[in-house]
N, C-alpha and C positions, 0 to 999 in steps of 0.2 A: 504494500499499499504506499504509494508515493504521493501523498497529499498533505494538506495543512494539518489534518488530524495527526498524521504520522510525525510531523514536525513538532507538534505540541507535546506528543509522548516522549519524543527524543529530548526536548528542552526540559520537560518534567523530570526525566530520568537523571539528567545532568544536575539539576538543581537538588534533587533528593540525595545525590551522592554528597553534596556539600552541606545541605541543611537536613541531615538525618532526623527523623522524628517529627518534622513539620507536616502539617496537614496541607497539602499543596495540590492544586489542580491547575494545570496550564491550559487556557483556552485561547482561540485566536486573538482575542482582544486584551489578554492579560498584560497589564503595564509592567513590563519586566524591569525597565530602567527606573521608573518613578517609584516602584515598590522597593527598590534596592536589592533585587534578586541577582543581579549580575555584577561580577568583577572581572578584571582582565583574564584571569585564569579560566573562569567559567566560559567566557566568550570564546577563547581559544579551544576549549574542549568542545564546545558546541559547533564551531567551525569545522573542526576535525571530523566530528561525527556526521555533519551535514555533507561534507565532501564524500565520505565513505558511503553514506546511505543513499544519497541522491545522485551520486556519480557526476559531481561537478568540481571544477577547480574554483574555489571561492576566491574572487579577486581581492588582492590586498587592499585596494583602494575602497572597498566595500566594508572592511572591518573597521567600522566607525559606529559611534553610538546610535546614529540615525537609523542604521540597519537593524538594530536590536530593540527598538522601542516596544514592539509587540511581536508575537509570532507571525501575525499577518504582515508586518513590514518585512520581516525576515524572509517570509514566503515569497513576497514580491521580488526580492533580490534573487532568490533561488530560481524562480521562474524566468526572470530576465536573463540569467546566465545560462540556463538550459537552452534558450532560443539562440543565444550568441554562440554556443558551443556546437549546436546541431548542424 
């Protein structure tokens, strides 16, 4: 399943690794940055998992805060790069 729901689960798994014991559900509109869920190491871990799961090379210039505001904004980056690589 390569869709936004799969991305939400991927992000949730990364966050639960860092925030064990938290009651956390990641939805497409979850405010990842505003809620303070992301730090630089978590972002790199998510990028690595995204590249592996979705088969893209995540552009370095897109590893910026704006790309990680919500899973929906990150999904837009993934979709744009799938088209560019196709």
